[in-house]
N, C-alpha and C positions, 0 to 999 in steps of 0.2 A: 386772329390777328391782334387781339388785345394784348396777349403775352408778348408778341413781337414789338408792338409799340411801346410797351412798358420797358422792355430791354433797351430799345433805342433811346428812350427818354433817360434811363439811368446812365447809359454810356455817355450821352451828351452832357449830362450833369457833371460827370467826372471830367470830361474834356474841358468844359467851361470853367471849372473850378481849379484846374491844374495849371502849372506854369512849366513851360519847356525851356530849360537853360542849358548852357554849355556844361559838359561834364566837370570841368575844372572850376566852375563858378561856385561861389559860396554865398548863401543867403543866411543871415543871422537867425538861428533857432527856427528853421522850418519845422513844422509839426511832424511831417513825414515826407521822405523823398526816396526816389528809386533811381538808380543809374541804369540807363538802357543804351543800346548801340546808337540811338539817335540823339542822346543827350540825357540830362537829368530832369526827371519829372518830379515836381514838388507840389505839395498842398500846404500852403502857408496860412497861418492864422487859424483861430479856433473854428470859424465858420466853414472854411474849406476842409479842415480836418474832419469836422462833423459830416459834411457832405460825402467825403471819401468813405467813411465808415458805413454810413447809411446805404449808399448806392452800391458799394462793393458787396456788402452782405445781401442786398436785394437781388443783384445779378446772380450771385452765388446760389441763392435759393431758387431762382427762376431756371437756371441751367441745372436741372435735376440730375442728368447723367454725369455732369461735371462734379456735382456735390458728392456723388457716390464714389468717385475715383480719384479726386484731387483734394488736397487740403485747401483751406481758405487762403493760407499764405502763398502757396504755389499759384493759385488762381489769381491772386492780387498782383503778383509779380508779372505774370504773363499778360494780364489785362493792361497793366501800365505800359508794357511794350507796344500793345495795339494802340493805346491812346497816343503814345509818342509818335507813331507812324502816321496817325490821322492828323495830329497837330502839324507835323512837317508839311503835310499836303494842304493845310489851312482850310479845312472843311468840317462839316458836321458828320456824325455817324449816320449810316443808312442801313436798310435791311441787309444789303450785301455784306456789310461788316459783321452783322450778327451771324449770318450764315457762315462766313469765314471763320469766326471764332468757334462756333459750334462744331464745324468740321475739323478744326484743329484739335480740339479736345476729344472729339469722337474717334478720330483716326489715330490717336496716340495708342501705342500698343500696351497690352496688359503685361505685367511682369510678376513673377513669383518671388516674394521677399521672405527670407528666413529671419525672423526677429527673435533674439535671445536676450534674456535678462537674468540677473542674479535672483535666486530664490533661497530663502532661509526658513527653517522650521520643519524641513523634511529629512527623511533618512531612508535610504535603501542601498543595497550592496550589489547592484548590477550596473552595467554601462548605461542603459537607457530604459525608461519606463514610459509607456504610452497611456494617457488618460483622455479619452475622447480624441480630439485633434491636437492636444497638447503633448509635447515630448519633454520629459524630465531627464536631464543629462547629469550623470555622476562622472565628473572629470577624472577622478582617481581610477575608475574602472573602464574608462572610455578614451584611451589615448588617440583612437582613430578620429574622434570628434575634433581634436586640436588641428588636424590637417585641413579642416575647412577654413581656418583662419589664415589670412595672408601673412607673409614673413614679417611685415612691419609690426604685427601684433605680438611678436615673440616676447617682448619685454613686459607685456601686460600680465599681471598676476591674476589669473582667473579664480573665482571662488570654487568651492567643491561642487556646488549644484547650480545648474542653469535650467531655466524653463524656456522652451522654444516653440514657436508656432509659425506656420506658413500663412502668408497674407497675399492674396491675388488682387492686385490693383495696378494703377498706372503711375503712381507717384510715391516716392520714398517717404515723403512727409505724411501722406495719407496712410501709408502702411504703418508708420509709427503710431499715428493717431488711432487706427483700428486696433493695433496690437495692445495699446494701453488699455483700451476698453476690454479686450479679451482677457488680459492679465488680471484686471480688476474682477472680472467675472470668475476667473479661476479661484481667486482668494475667497469670493463670496460662496462659490460652490463648496469648497473645502469647509468653510465655516458652517454652511448649511448641514453638511454631512456629519461633522464631528464636534461642532461648536457647542458650548454649554454656557450657562450663566456666569461662569467664572471669567468669561471673555479671554481666556488664555490660549485656547486651542485654535490657533490661527497660523497660517503661513504668511510670509511677507515677501513680496516681489519688489525689488528696489528700482527706483528711478532716480534721477539726479536730484529730485526735490524730497526724496524719502530719507528717513533715517531708520536704523534698525532698533532704536530704543528711544524712550522718553527720559531725558535726564531732568531730575528735579532738584533744585537747590532751595533749602529752607534755612532762613535766618531769623533769629529772634534775639532778644537781649541776653538770653542764657544758652542758646543752642545754635550751632551752625552745622548743618548736615547736608550730605549729597547722596541721593539715591538714584538708581538707574533701573527703569522698568522696561523689560523687553516687550515688543509688540507681538511676539509670537512665542510659542513653546515648541520644543522638538516633537514632531509627530513620528514616533517610531513605526516602521513598517507601513509606509504609504503604498507599498506594493501588496499590502494585504488584500485578500479577495473582497473584503467588506466594501472597498471603494468602487468595485465594479459588479457588485451583487445585483442580480435581477430581482430577487425577492424583496429587497428593501427599497428598490427603485433607483438606486444609485447609477446603475448602468444606463437606465433610461434618461437620467439627468445629463450624463455626458453626451449621449446621443442628441438630446435636444439642443445643447449648446454647440454641437459640431455640425448640425445640419445647416445648409445654406438657406433653406426655406422651412418655415414652421406653419402649422395650422393656427387658426385664431386661438384655440384653447391651449395649444402648446406655448404660444407666446405669453399667454396669461400665466401658465405654470412657470415659465422661465422668469418672468417678472417676480413671481411669488418667491421662488428660490433665492433670487438676489436680495429681496427685501429681508428675508430671514437671515441671510449671510451678513448683510449690513447691520442688522439689529444685534447680532451676536458679536460684532466688533465694536459696538458703541457702549461706552461706559456710563452713559446717562440713562437711568431707568425709564424716565418718561419718554425719551426718544426711542428707546428700545421697544416699549409697548406700542407706540404709534406705528413703528415699522412692522411689528408683528401683525397689527390690525390691517396695515396696507397689504401685507402678504395674503391675508384672508380675502380682503376685498378684491385684490387683483384677480382672483379665481372665481369668487362667488357673487360679486356685484355684477349681475347680468346686464342691467341697463347702465352701462358704465358712463354714459354721457349725462346721466341725471344725478343730482345731489342726493345723498342718502337721507331719506325722510323716514318717519316711523314705519310706513308700510314696506319700504325697501329693506330697512333694518330687520323687520319681521321675516321678510323673504330670505335674507341671508341666514338668520338664525334657524329657520326651518330647513334650509338647504344643508346646514351643518348637522342638524339633528338627524335627518334621514340619510345623509351621506355616511356618517360615522357609526351609526348603530342601528340595530334591528329591534331592540327592546324599547318599550315606551318609557321606562324609567330612565334609561341612559340617554334617550333622545331629549327628554325634558332637562336632564342634567346638563348636557352639552349646549343646548340652546340657552339655558340660563347662564352658564359660564360666559358664553360669548356676549350676551346682552350686558352683563355686568362689566366685562372688560371694555366693551364698546362705549359704555357710559363714562368710564374713566378716561378713555381715549378722547371722547368729546369734551370732557371737562378740561383736559390738558390743552387741547386746541383752542378752547374758548377762554382760557386764562384763569380758570378756577383752580384752587389748590387741591391737588390729588395725592393721596398716599399710595405709591406704587411699591408693593412688596415682592419678595421672591416668589411667593405663591402665585401672584398675578402673572408674573413673567413666565413661570414654569407652565401654568395652565395655557397661556397664550402660545407658547412654543409647542406644547403638545398638540394643540388644535392644528397649528400650522403644519407640523410634520405629518400628522395623521391624514390630513386632507390631501397633501401632495402624494403621499405614499399610496393611498387608495386610488387616486386618479391615474397614477402611473402603473400600478401593478394589478388592479382588480377589474374583472369583467363586470359590466360592459364598459365601465368608465374609460379604460385605456384605449378603447376603439373610437371614442367620440372625437370629433374634429372641431367643434365649436361650442360656445357656451349655451346656445339655444338647445342643442341636443341634450346637454347636461341638465339644463333647467327643466325641459319637458319630461325627462326621465324621473327627476326628483319630484316633480308635481304629480306624476303618475303614482309614485310610491306613497305620496302623502294621502292621495284620495282612494287608494286601493283598500 
């Protein structure tokens, strides 16, 4: 009942801090207002605006099934309609209102949305290429694809390549929100697979706030120059078997990101892949190293709710040692490399000046890639479902 009472309280806070006006009325500089069939609902002044943001976000979090299928903007607009109808009746919210709201969102039907965006930095010479649940479309070789677009889009000049994904949800705004996350994941996956410390081997999926390049203007008393640096380089042959190879683990990576449900260890591996991808797109060496360390911690920091202390650091370095090698010499070497890199990571985080060179980044990248490859392709690791199984196995190796 506590959750119900909290929902009722939040809804009444919104009701009490809103003003119901005629649709045509105008109040000078309302902080936020919505037009509903019952009139205009406004939250005027900084205090009311603050209440709106706090309580809408609170309700959105409490309606968990709503959060999974509707965007916060769609939820807000619908909630304001409910608020207007309650204000018309001049009453406070009750449990029946909460039940009505929950049933409204629950009974809304799922829809499959196809979301497409421009993608740059890829090359292949067939109509369509599938990687996991992503579809890459080459417009030049796929005239059939254009038939999916309504006639009013005929005047739009499409790029050569599009990336498309299906999203199953109840709200078009939520579909776009989820698609944006999935497209960013695609960029990170490709960076993980082929990225290097040049930071040039990336693809770019455009949104309205993206640009395909960084334009730099340099002015001094003696020089005026303009340079343009692309955020991607052309990846020839993205249809190469390398991207879906089982032996290097790439096929398993696409499978992980395509599944609707992942095991606890699979979620950790996905997070690790994304950290590596982000690191290989970051031009700041210190941030790159930190993200590589996050990638390792994502998988091997077993007690994830605890701050890394010397004993946990030792546990992670031992896990790396026994995961990556069978020889004593190489185990010592890998554990030592990780401890040195982690000390530099800690120094950066705590504000001390650290010299991060290409050797550091190369060693960190190699550790990350080897860890993920072994977990995805090697027995018995690829059969583990959680970090406890992984930890217990590595402990057994250590004491055998």
